CHARMM-style PDB file with segment names, atoms N, HN, CA, C and O in Angstrom:
ATOM      1  N   MET     1       2.489  30.970   2.600  1.00  0.00      PROA
ATOM      2  CA  MET     1       2.837  29.407   3.025  1.00  0.00      PROA
ATOM      3  C   MET     1       3.262  29.126   1.605  1.00  0.00      PROA
ATOM      4  O   MET     1       2.532  29.395   0.650  1.00  0.00      PROA
ATOM      5  N   PRO     2       4.623  28.506   1.466  1.00  0.00      PROA
ATOM      6  CA  PRO     2       5.241  28.107  -0.117  1.00  0.00      PROA
ATOM      7  C   PRO     2       4.701  27.244  -0.460  1.00  0.00      PROA
ATOM      8  O   PRO     2       4.623  26.368   0.401  1.00  0.00      PROA
ATOM      9  N   GLU     3       3.999  26.905  -1.861  1.00  0.00      PROA
ATOM     10  HN  GLU     3       4.063  27.617  -2.561  1.00  0.00      PROA
ATOM     11  CA  GLU     3       3.758  25.679  -2.011  1.00  0.00      PROA
ATOM     12  C   GLU     3       4.477  25.067  -2.291  1.00  0.00      PROA
ATOM     13  O   GLU     3       5.599  25.526  -2.503  1.00  0.00      PROA
ATOM     14  N   ILE     4       4.166  23.483  -2.466  1.00  0.00      PROA
ATOM     15  HN  ILE     4       3.254  23.110  -2.295  1.00  0.00      PROA
ATOM     16  CA  ILE     4       5.177  22.243  -2.477  1.00  0.00      PROA
ATOM     17  C   ILE     4       5.258  21.799  -3.987  1.00  0.00      PROA
ATOM     18  O   ILE     4       4.325  21.215  -4.538  1.00  0.00      PROA
ATOM     19  N   THR     5       6.493  22.135  -4.641  1.00  0.00      PROA
ATOM     20  HN  THR     5       7.250  22.610  -4.193  1.00  0.00      PROA
ATOM     21  CA  THR     5       6.379  21.620  -6.012  1.00  0.00      PROA
ATOM     22  C   THR     5       7.075  20.149  -5.971  1.00  0.00      PROA
ATOM     23  O   THR     5       7.485  19.612  -4.942  1.00  0.00      PROA
ATOM     24  N   GLU     6       7.149  19.415  -7.722  1.00  0.00      PROA
ATOM     25  HN  GLU     6       6.816  19.852  -8.557  1.00  0.00      PROA
ATOM     26  CA  GLU     6       7.351  18.023  -7.587  1.00  0.00      PROA
ATOM     27  C   GLU     6       8.922  17.843  -7.509  1.00  0.00      PROA
ATOM     28  O   GLU     6       9.441  16.761  -7.783  1.00  0.00      PROA
ATOM     29  N   GLU     7       9.570  18.822  -7.168  1.00  0.00      PROA
ATOM     30  HN  GLU     7       9.149  19.701  -6.946  1.00  0.00      PROA
ATOM     31  CA  GLU     7      11.479  18.478  -7.701  1.00  0.00      PROA
ATOM     32  C   GLU     7      11.643  18.782  -5.896  1.00  0.00      PROA
ATOM     33  O   GLU     7      10.873  19.152  -5.010  1.00  0.00      PROA
ATOM     34  N   ILE     8      12.776  18.475  -5.959  1.00  0.00      PROA
ATOM     35  HN  ILE     8      13.401  18.174  -6.679  1.00  0.00      PROA
ATOM     36  CA  ILE     8      13.644  18.811  -4.842  1.00  0.00      PROA
ATOM     37  C   ILE     8      15.200  18.558  -4.825  1.00  0.00      PROA
ATOM     38  O   ILE     8      15.277  17.341  -4.658  1.00  0.00      PROA
ATOM     39  N   THR     9      16.432  19.041  -4.906  1.00  0.00      PROA
ATOM     40  HN  THR     9      16.369  20.029  -5.042  1.00  0.00      PROA
ATOM     41  CA  THR     9      17.580  19.004  -4.515  1.00  0.00      PROA
ATOM     42  C   THR     9      18.456  19.520  -3.554  1.00  0.00      PROA
ATOM     43  O   THR     9      18.609  20.699  -3.237  1.00  0.00      PROA
ATOM     44  N   PHE    10      19.105  18.364  -3.054  1.00  0.00      PROA
ATOM     45  HN  PHE    10      18.981  17.406  -3.312  1.00  0.00      PROA
ATOM     46  CA  PHE    10      19.487  18.684  -1.947  1.00  0.00      PROA
ATOM     47  C   PHE    10      21.226  17.699  -1.847  1.00  0.00      PROA
ATOM     48  O   PHE    10      21.652  16.722  -2.462  1.00  0.00      PROA
ATOM     49  N   ASN    11      21.855  18.654  -0.673  1.00  0.00      PROA
ATOM     50  HN  ASN    11      21.509  19.448  -0.173  1.00  0.00      PROA
ATOM     51  CA  ASN    11      23.301  18.023  -1.023  1.00  0.00      PROA
ATOM     52  C   ASN    11      23.706  17.098   0.286  1.00  0.00      PROA
ATOM     53  O   ASN    11      23.665  17.565   1.425  1.00  0.00      PROA
ATOM     54  N   VAL    12      24.134  15.623  -0.019  1.00  0.00      PROA
ATOM     55  HN  VAL    12      24.167  15.244  -0.944  1.00  0.00      PROA
ATOM     56  CA  VAL    12      24.654  14.973   0.926  1.00  0.00      PROA
ATOM     57  C   VAL    12      26.236  15.369   1.216  1.00  0.00      PROA
ATOM     58  O   VAL    12      26.940  16.021   0.445  1.00  0.00      PROA
ATOM     59  N   PRO    13      26.644  14.823   2.517  1.00  0.00      PROA
ATOM     60  CA  PRO    13      28.044  14.773   2.775  1.00  0.00      PROA
ATOM     61  C   PRO    13      28.228  13.293   2.433  1.00  0.00      PROA
ATOM     62  O   PRO    13      27.688  12.415   3.105  1.00  0.00      PROA
ATOM     63  N   MET    14      29.191  12.974   1.117  1.00  0.00      PROA
ATOM     64  HN  MET    14      29.630  13.688   0.571  1.00  0.00      PROA
ATOM     65  CA  MET    14      29.761  11.529   0.766  1.00  0.00      PROA
ATOM     66  C   MET    14      29.615  10.270   2.226  1.00  0.00      PROA
ATOM     67  O   MET    14      28.975   9.220   2.290  1.00  0.00      PROA
ATOM     68  N   GLU    15      30.122  10.657   2.802  1.00  0.00      PROA
ATOM     69  HN  GLU    15      30.642  11.510   2.751  1.00  0.00      PROA
ATOM     70  CA  GLU    15      30.672  10.017   4.360  1.00  0.00      PROA
ATOM     71  C   GLU    15      29.069   9.912   4.826  1.00  0.00      PROA
ATOM     72  O   GLU    15      28.860   9.408   5.929  1.00  0.00      PROA
ATOM     73  N   LYS    16      28.303  10.218   4.291  1.00  0.00      PROA
ATOM     74  HN  LYS    16      28.473  10.628   3.395  1.00  0.00      PROA
ATOM     75  CA  LYS    16      26.743   9.999   5.220  1.00  0.00      PROA
ATOM     76  C   LYS    16      25.925   8.929   3.870  1.00  0.00      PROA
ATOM     77  O   LYS    16      24.920   8.311   4.221  1.00  0.00      PROA
ATOM     78  N   VAL    17      26.333   8.801   2.633  1.00  0.00      PROA
ATOM     79  HN  VAL    17      27.149   9.304   2.348  1.00  0.00      PROA
ATOM     80  CA  VAL    17      25.745   7.277   2.268  1.00  0.00      PROA
ATOM     81  C   VAL    17      26.134   5.860   1.759  1.00  0.00      PROA
ATOM     82  O   VAL    17      27.077   5.404   1.112  1.00  0.00      PROA
ATOM     83  N   ALA    18      24.977   5.345   2.340  1.00  0.00      PROA
ATOM     84  HN  ALA    18      24.210   5.715   2.865  1.00  0.00      PROA
ATOM     85  CA  ALA    18      26.004   3.885   1.855  1.00  0.00      PROA
ATOM     86  C   ALA    18      24.843   3.403   0.847  1.00  0.00      PROA
ATOM     87  O   ALA    18      23.644   3.667   0.763  1.00  0.00      PROA
ATOM     88  N   PHE    19      25.817   2.490   0.041  1.00  0.00      PROA
ATOM     89  HN  PHE    19      26.792   2.275   0.110  1.00  0.00      PROA
ATOM     90  CA  PHE    19      24.903   2.297  -0.755  1.00  0.00      PROA
ATOM     91  C   PHE    19      25.547   0.406  -1.450  1.00  0.00      PROA
ATOM     92  O   PHE    19      26.584   0.053  -2.012  1.00  0.00      PROA
ATOM     93  N   HSD    20      23.948  -0.548  -0.891  1.00  0.00      PROA
ATOM     94  HN  HSD    20      23.106  -0.261  -0.434  1.00  0.00      PROA
ATOM     95  CA  HSD    20      24.219  -2.050  -0.206  1.00  0.00      PROA
ATOM     96  C   HSD    20      23.577  -2.801  -1.140  1.00  0.00      PROA
ATOM     97  O   HSD    20      22.349  -2.888  -1.131  1.00  0.00      PROA
ATOM     98  N   THR    21      24.438  -3.504  -2.162  1.00  0.00      PROA
ATOM     99  HN  THR    21      25.435  -3.433  -2.169  1.00  0.00      PROA
ATOM    100  CA  THR    21      23.340  -4.303  -3.239  1.00  0.00      PROA
ATOM    101  C   THR    21      23.207  -5.546  -2.274  1.00  0.00      PROA
ATOM    102  O   THR    21      23.708  -6.053  -1.270  1.00  0.00      PROA
ATOM    103  N   SER    22      21.945  -5.761  -3.472  1.00  0.00      PROA
ATOM    104  HN  SER    22      21.538  -5.349  -4.288  1.00  0.00      PROA
ATOM    105  CA  SER    22      21.456  -7.269  -3.069  1.00  0.00      PROA
ATOM    106  C   SER    22      20.987  -8.109  -3.985  1.00  0.00      PROA
ATOM    107  O   SER    22      20.233  -7.551  -4.783  1.00  0.00      PROA
ATOM    108  N   THR    23      21.201  -9.571  -4.219  1.00  0.00      PROA
ATOM    109  HN  THR    23      21.813 -10.025  -3.571  1.00  0.00      PROA
ATOM    110  CA  THR    23      19.976 -10.198  -5.442  1.00  0.00      PROA
ATOM    111  C   THR    23      18.588 -10.001  -5.517  1.00  0.00      PROA
ATOM    112  O   THR    23      17.875 -10.216  -6.497  1.00  0.00      PROA
ATOM    113  N   ASP    24      18.151  -9.448  -4.076  1.00  0.00      PROA
ATOM    114  HN  ASP    24      18.731  -9.274  -3.279  1.00  0.00      PROA
ATOM    115  CA  ASP    24      16.743  -9.354  -4.482  1.00  0.00      PROA
ATOM    116  C   ASP    24      16.365  -7.676  -4.264  1.00  0.00      PROA
ATOM    117  O   ASP    24      15.300  -7.314  -3.765  1.00  0.00      PROA
ATOM    118  N   GLY    25      17.455  -6.714  -4.739  1.00  0.00      PROA
ATOM    119  HN  GLY    25      18.321  -7.009  -5.145  1.00  0.00      PROA
ATOM    120  CA  GLY    25      17.331  -5.612  -4.214  1.00  0.00      PROA
ATOM    121  C   GLY    25      18.158  -4.701  -3.897  1.00  0.00      PROA
ATOM    122  O   GLY    25      19.096  -5.336  -3.414  1.00  0.00      PROA
ATOM    123  N   ASP    26      18.354  -3.880  -3.867  1.00  0.00      PROA
ATOM    124  HN  ASP    26      17.593  -3.364  -4.260  1.00  0.00      PROA
ATOM    125  CA  ASP    26      19.385  -2.818  -3.796  1.00  0.00      PROA
ATOM    126  C   ASP    26      19.292  -1.239  -2.614  1.00  0.00      PROA
ATOM    127  O   ASP    26      18.506  -0.313  -2.815  1.00  0.00      PROA
ATOM    128  N   THR    27      19.840  -1.270  -1.970  1.00  0.00      PROA
ATOM    129  HN  THR    27      20.478  -2.021  -1.807  1.00  0.00      PROA
ATOM    130  CA  THR    27      19.305  -0.128  -0.535  1.00  0.00      PROA
ATOM    131  C   THR    27      20.368   1.107  -0.428  1.00  0.00      PROA
ATOM    132  O   THR    27      21.569   0.843  -0.372  1.00  0.00      PROA
ATOM    133  N   LEU    28      20.025   2.124  -0.408  1.00  0.00      PROA
ATOM    134  HN  LEU    28      19.049   2.338  -0.454  1.00  0.00      PROA
ATOM    135  CA  LEU    28      20.568   3.896  -0.453  1.00  0.00      PROA
ATOM    136  C   LEU    28      19.885   4.302   0.371  1.00  0.00      PROA
ATOM    137  O   LEU    28      18.658   4.241   0.440  1.00  0.00      PROA
ATOM    138  N   VAL    29      20.524   4.696   0.983  1.00  0.00      PROA
ATOM    139  HN  VAL    29      21.522   4.746   0.927  1.00  0.00      PROA
ATOM    140  CA  VAL    29      21.339   5.570   2.652  1.00  0.00      PROA
ATOM    141  C   VAL    29      21.784   6.872   2.470  1.00  0.00      PROA
ATOM    142  O   VAL    29      22.909   7.314   2.236  1.00  0.00      PROA
ATOM    143  N   LEU    30      20.260   7.634   2.680  1.00  0.00      PROA
ATOM    144  HN  LEU    30      19.346   7.275   2.870  1.00  0.00      PROA
ATOM    145  CA  LEU    30      21.103   8.781   2.885  1.00  0.00      PROA
ATOM    146  C   LEU    30      21.114   9.253   4.458  1.00  0.00      PROA
ATOM    147  O   LEU    30      20.349   8.653   5.213  1.00  0.00      PROA
ATOM    148  N   GLY    31      21.811  10.132   4.907  1.00  0.00      PROA
ATOM    149  HN  GLY    31      22.433  10.619   4.294  1.00  0.00      PROA
ATOM    150  CA  GLY    31      22.104  10.520   6.558  1.00  0.00      PROA
ATOM    151  C   GLY    31      22.415  11.503   6.364  1.00  0.00      PROA
ATOM    152  O   GLY    31      22.808  11.870   5.257  1.00  0.00      PROA
ATOM    153  N   GLY    32      22.317  12.441   7.660  1.00  0.00      PROA
ATOM    154  HN  GLY    32      21.998  12.143   8.560  1.00  0.00      PROA
ATOM    155  CA  GLY    32      22.986  13.993   7.065  1.00  0.00      PROA
ATOM    156  C   GLY    32      22.563  15.268   6.585  1.00  0.00      PROA
ATOM    157  O   GLY    32      23.141  16.350   6.481  1.00  0.00      PROA
ATOM    158  N   LEU    33      20.804  14.662   6.177  1.00  0.00      PROA
ATOM    159  HN  LEU    33      20.335  13.783   6.261  1.00  0.00      PROA
ATOM    160  CA  LEU    33      20.778  15.560   5.709  1.00  0.00      PROA
ATOM    161  C   LEU    33      19.964  17.224   6.670  1.00  0.00      PROA
ATOM    162  O   LEU    33      19.592  17.310   7.841  1.00  0.00      PROA
ATOM    163  N   GLU    34      19.951  18.347   5.497  1.00  0.00      PROA
ATOM    164  HN  GLU    34      20.253  18.277   4.546  1.00  0.00      PROA
ATOM    165  CA  GLU    34      19.836  19.075   6.330  1.00  0.00      PROA
ATOM    166  C   GLU    34      18.621  20.133   5.562  1.00  0.00      PROA
ATOM    167  O   GLU    34      18.937  21.085   4.850  1.00  0.00      PROA
ATOM    168  N   LEU    35      17.627  19.857   5.782  1.00  0.00      PROA
ATOM    169  HN  LEU    35      17.370  19.083   6.360  1.00  0.00      PROA
ATOM    170  CA  LEU    35      16.533  20.408   5.008  1.00  0.00      PROA
ATOM    171  C   LEU    35      15.697  21.074   6.269  1.00  0.00      PROA
ATOM    172  O   LEU    35      15.583  20.848   7.474  1.00  0.00      PROA
ATOM    173  N   SER    36      14.878  22.571   4.763  1.00  0.00      PROA
ATOM    174  HN  SER    36      14.970  22.755   3.785  1.00  0.00      PROA
ATOM    175  CA  SER    36      14.500  23.307   5.235  1.00  0.00      PROA
ATOM    176  C   SER    36      13.232  22.637   5.614  1.00  0.00      PROA
ATOM    177  O   SER    36      12.979  21.450   5.413  1.00  0.00      PROA
ATOM    178  N   ASP    37      11.813  24.240   6.654  1.00  0.00      PROA
ATOM    179  HN  ASP    37      12.019  25.205   6.817  1.00  0.00      PROA
ATOM    180  CA  ASP    37      10.674  23.230   6.532  1.00  0.00      PROA
ATOM    181  C   ASP    37      10.407  22.914   5.013  1.00  0.00      PROA
ATOM    182  O   ASP    37      10.246  21.747   4.658  1.00  0.00      PROA
ATOM    183  N   ILE    38      10.351  24.205   3.907  1.00  0.00      PROA
ATOM    184  HN  ILE    38      10.481  25.153   4.196  1.00  0.00      PROA
ATOM    185  CA  ILE    38       9.766  23.420   2.782  1.00  0.00      PROA
ATOM    186  C   ILE    38      10.149  22.244   2.221  1.00  0.00      PROA
ATOM    187  O   ILE    38       9.371  21.450   1.691  1.00  0.00      PROA
ATOM    188  N   GLU    39      11.233  22.119   2.314  1.00  0.00      PROA
ATOM    189  HN  GLU    39      11.865  22.764   2.745  1.00  0.00      PROA
ATOM    190  CA  GLU    39      12.695  20.716   1.545  1.00  0.00      PROA
ATOM    191  C   GLU    39      11.907  19.499   2.285  1.00  0.00      PROA
ATOM    192  O   GLU    39      11.591  18.555   1.562  1.00  0.00      PROA
ATOM    193  N   ALA    40      11.499  19.426   3.921  1.00  0.00      PROA
ATOM    194  HN  ALA    40      11.757  20.193   4.509  1.00  0.00      PROA
ATOM    195  CA  ALA    40      11.173  18.635   4.352  1.00  0.00      PROA
ATOM    196  C   ALA    40       9.521  17.721   4.082  1.00  0.00      PROA
ATOM    197  O   ALA    40       9.025  16.596   4.139  1.00  0.00      PROA
ATOM    198  N   ALA    41       9.156  19.322   3.730  1.00  0.00      PROA
ATOM    199  HN  ALA    41       9.559  20.236   3.683  1.00  0.00      PROA
ATOM    200  CA  ALA    41       7.426  19.100   3.219  1.00  0.00      PROA
ATOM    201  C   ALA    41       7.798  18.280   1.851  1.00  0.00      PROA
ATOM    202  O   ALA    41       7.433  17.108   1.760  1.00  0.00      PROA
ATOM    203  N   THR    42       8.371  18.769   1.015  1.00  0.00      PROA
ATOM    204  HN  THR    42       8.668  19.721   1.089  1.00  0.00      PROA
ATOM    205  CA  THR    42       8.237  18.547  -0.182  1.00  0.00      PROA
ATOM    206  C   THR    42       8.728  16.830  -0.572  1.00  0.00      PROA
ATOM    207  O   THR    42       8.309  16.019  -1.399  1.00  0.00      PROA
ATOM    208  N   MET    43       9.678  16.789   0.346  1.00  0.00      PROA
ATOM    209  HN  MET    43      10.018  17.448   1.017  1.00  0.00      PROA
ATOM    210  CA  MET    43      10.437  15.605   0.754  1.00  0.00      PROA
ATOM    211  C   MET    43       9.251  14.425   0.984  1.00  0.00      PROA
ATOM    212  O   MET    43       9.024  13.467   0.245  1.00  0.00      PROA
ATOM    213  N   ALA    44       8.573  14.789   2.225  1.00  0.00      PROA
ATOM    214  HN  ALA    44       8.757  15.567   2.825  1.00  0.00      PROA
ATOM    215  CA  ALA    44       7.658  14.158   2.317  1.00  0.00      PROA
ATOM    216  C   ALA    44       6.644  13.809   1.827  1.00  0.00      PROA
ATOM    217  O   ALA    44       6.116  12.766   2.212  1.00  0.00      PROA
ATOM    218  N   TRP    45       5.962  14.750   0.622  1.00  0.00      PROA
ATOM    219  HN  TRP    45       6.392  15.597   0.309  1.00  0.00      PROA
ATOM    220  CA  TRP    45       5.453  14.733  -0.738  1.00  0.00      PROA
ATOM    221  C   TRP    45       5.474  13.927  -1.142  1.00  0.00      PROA
ATOM    222  O   TRP    45       4.738  12.946  -1.036  1.00  0.00      PROA
ATOM    223  N   LEU    46       6.769  14.219  -2.020  1.00  0.00      PROA
ATOM    224  HN  LEU    46       7.367  15.016  -2.106  1.00  0.00      PROA
ATOM    225  CA  LEU    46       6.906  13.119  -2.716  1.00  0.00      PROA
ATOM    226  C   LEU    46       7.623  11.640  -2.585  1.00  0.00      PROA
ATOM    227  O   LEU    46       7.839  10.838  -3.494  1.00  0.00      PROA
ATOM    228  N   VAL    47       7.906  11.527  -1.280  1.00  0.00      PROA
ATOM    229  HN  VAL    47       7.731  12.178  -0.541  1.00  0.00      PROA
ATOM    230  CA  VAL    47       7.868   9.828  -1.058  1.00  0.00      PROA
ATOM    231  C   VAL    47       6.732   9.127  -0.974  1.00  0.00      PROA
ATOM    232  O   VAL    47       6.585   8.091  -1.621  1.00  0.00      PROA
ATOM    233  N   ASN    48       5.694   9.667  -0.077  1.00  0.00      PROA
ATOM    234  HN  ASN    48       5.814  10.509   0.448  1.00  0.00      PROA
ATOM    235  CA  ASN    48       3.824   9.642   0.315  1.00  0.00      PROA
ATOM    236  C   ASN    48       3.421   9.807  -0.831  1.00  0.00      PROA
ATOM    237  O   ASN    48       2.644  10.677  -0.437  1.00  0.00      PROA
ATOM    238  N   HSD    49       3.146   9.763  -2.347  1.00  0.00      PROA
ATOM    239  HN  HSD    49       3.777   9.056  -2.666  1.00  0.00      PROA
ATOM    240  CA  HSD    49       2.977  10.304  -3.001  1.00  0.00      PROA
ATOM    241  C   HSD    49       2.023   9.089  -3.321  1.00  0.00      PROA
ATOM    242  O   HSD    49       2.137   8.014  -2.732  1.00  0.00      PROA
ATOM    243  N   SER    50       0.875   9.380  -4.500  1.00  0.00      PROA
ATOM    244  HN  SER    50       0.783  10.253  -4.979  1.00  0.00      PROA
ATOM    245  CA  SER    50       0.535   8.276  -4.739  1.00  0.00      PROA
ATOM    246  C   SER    50       0.740   6.885  -5.052  1.00  0.00      PROA
ATOM    247  O   SER    50       1.583   6.893  -5.949  1.00  0.00      PROA
ATOM    248  N   THR    51       0.402   5.625  -4.778  1.00  0.00      PROA
ATOM    249  HN  THR    51      -0.283   5.618  -4.049  1.00  0.00      PROA
ATOM    250  CA  THR    51       0.763   4.293  -5.379  1.00  0.00      PROA
ATOM    251  C   THR    51       1.007   4.115  -6.586  1.00  0.00      PROA
ATOM    252  O   THR    51       0.188   4.370  -7.469  1.00  0.00      PROA
ATOM    253  N   GLY    52       2.482   3.529  -6.848  1.00  0.00      PROA
ATOM    254  HN  GLY    52       3.147   3.322  -6.130  1.00  0.00      PROA
ATOM    255  CA  GLY    52       2.660   3.296  -8.346  1.00  0.00      PROA
ATOM    256  C   GLY    52       3.109   4.391  -9.169  1.00  0.00      PROA
ATOM    257  O   GLY    52       3.057   4.354 -10.398  1.00  0.00      PROA
ATOM    258  N   ALA    53       3.592   5.458  -8.440  1.00  0.00      PROA
ATOM    259  HN  ALA    53       3.635   5.489  -7.442  1.00  0.00      PROA
ATOM    260  CA  ALA    53       3.716   6.813  -8.429  1.00  0.00      PROA
ATOM    261  C   ALA    53       5.714   6.274  -8.887  1.00  0.00      PROA
ATOM    262  O   ALA    53       6.020   5.213  -8.343  1.00  0.00      PROA
ATOM    263  N   ILE    54       6.876   6.928  -9.759  1.00  0.00      PROA
ATOM    264  HN  ILE    54       6.628   7.790 -10.200  1.00  0.00      PROA
ATOM    265  CA  ILE    54       7.800   6.597 -10.120  1.00  0.00      PROA
ATOM    266  C   ILE    54       9.089   7.564  -9.279  1.00  0.00      PROA
ATOM    267  O   ILE    54       9.478   8.337 -10.155  1.00  0.00      PROA
ATOM    268  N   LEU    55       9.729   7.786  -8.254  1.00  0.00      PROA
ATOM    269  HN  LEU    55       9.412   7.158  -7.543  1.00  0.00      PROA
ATOM    270  CA  LEU    55      10.801   8.707  -8.147  1.00  0.00      PROA
ATOM    271  C   LEU    55      12.136   8.297  -9.284  1.00  0.00      PROA
ATOM    272  O   LEU    55      12.799   7.301  -9.575  1.00  0.00      PROA
ATOM    273  N   LYS    56      12.033   9.840  -9.715  1.00  0.00      PROA
ATOM    274  HN  LYS    56      11.494  10.649  -9.478  1.00  0.00      PROA
ATOM    275  CA  LYS    56      14.071  10.021 -10.631  1.00  0.00      PROA
ATOM    276  C   LYS    56      14.627  10.042  -9.394  1.00  0.00      PROA
ATOM    277  O   LYS    56      14.176  10.239  -8.265  1.00  0.00      PROA
ATOM    278  N   VAL    57      15.643   9.810  -9.813  1.00  0.00      PROA
ATOM    279  HN  VAL    57      16.010   9.650 -10.730  1.00  0.00      PROA
ATOM    280  CA  VAL    57      16.925  10.039  -8.871  1.00  0.00      PROA
ATOM    281  C   VAL    57      17.901  10.031  -9.259  1.00  0.00      PROA
ATOM    282  O   VAL    57      18.560   9.001  -9.403  1.00  0.00      PROA
ATOM    283  N   LYS    58      18.449  11.649  -9.660  1.00  0.00      PROA
ATOM    284  HN  LYS    58      17.914  12.486  -9.543  1.00  0.00      PROA
ATOM    285  CA  LYS    58      19.580  11.381 -10.034  1.00  0.00      PROA
ATOM    286  C   LYS    58      21.074  11.669  -9.404  1.00  0.00      PROA
ATOM    287  O   LYS    58      21.018  12.895  -9.494  1.00  0.00      PROA
ATOM    288  N   VAL    59      22.071  11.477  -8.963  1.00  0.00      PROA
ATOM    289  HN  VAL    59      22.117  10.481  -8.889  1.00  0.00      PROA
ATOM    290  CA  VAL    59      23.236  11.259  -8.515  1.00  0.00      PROA
ATOM    291  C   VAL    59      24.559  11.754  -8.854  1.00  0.00      PROA
ATOM    292  O   VAL    59      25.476  11.029  -9.239  1.00  0.00      PROA
ATOM    293  N   LYS    60      24.630  13.089  -8.689  1.00  0.00      PROA
ATOM    294  HN  LYS    60      23.885  13.678  -8.376  1.00  0.00      PROA
ATOM    295  CA  LYS    60      26.092  13.692  -9.192  1.00  0.00      PROA
ATOM    296  C   LYS    60      26.780  14.565  -7.857  1.00  0.00      PROA
ATOM    297  O   LYS    60      26.329  15.174  -6.887  1.00  0.00      PROA
ATOM    298  N   LEU    61      28.717  14.115  -8.641  1.00  0.00      PROA
ATOM    299  HN  LEU    61      29.084  13.621  -9.429  1.00  0.00      PROA
ATOM    300  CA  LEU    61      29.109  15.115  -7.281  1.00  0.00      PROA
ATOM    301  C   LEU    61      29.128  16.520  -7.841  1.00  0.00      PROA
ATOM    302  O   LEU    61      29.019  16.950  -8.990  1.00  0.00      PROA
ATOM    303  N   GLN    62      29.334  17.207  -6.447  1.00  0.00      PROA
ATOM    304  HN  GLN    62      29.422  16.858  -5.514  1.00  0.00      PROA
ATOM    305  CA  GLN    62      29.195  18.732  -6.976  1.00  0.00      PROA
ATOM    306  C   GLN    62      30.067  19.334  -7.372  1.00  0.00      PROA
ATOM    307  O   GLN    62      31.241  19.141  -7.055  1.00  0.00      PROA
ATOM    308  N   GLY    63      29.678  20.143  -8.111  1.00  0.00      PROA
ATOM    309  HN  GLY    63      28.724  20.299  -8.368  1.00  0.00      PROA
ATOM    310  CA  GLY    63      31.145  20.988  -9.099  1.00  0.00      PROA
ATOM    311  C   GLY    63      31.738  19.892  -9.960  1.00  0.00      PROA
ATOM    312  O   GLY    63      32.960  19.966  -9.834  1.00  0.00      PROA
ATOM    313  N   VAL    64      31.427  18.970 -10.729  1.00  0.00      PROA
ATOM    314  HN  VAL    64      30.434  18.910 -10.831  1.00  0.00      PROA
ATOM    315  CA  VAL    64      31.834  18.318 -11.559  1.00  0.00      PROA
ATOM    316  C   VAL    64      31.300  18.295 -12.965  1.00  0.00      PROA
ATOM    317  OT1 VAL    64      31.807  17.552 -13.806  1.00  0.00      PROA
TER     318      VAL     64
END
C-alpha cells in the first residue's frame, strides 16, 4: 500500500470554487474534486491531523 505523504496537489474547475467573506471568518468551498484513493486518504489524514496543526494552502491558476 502506498504511503500517505504530507502534501497533496489537485485541480479544481473554477466554476466549482466559492469564496464567501464574512466579518467573523471566511469560507472557501471546493467542489468537483476527483481524487484517487491515495489522494483521498492523504486529504483525510491532513484535514483530521492533530488539533493545533496548520494547513498551508496555496492557490494558483494552472499554467500561469
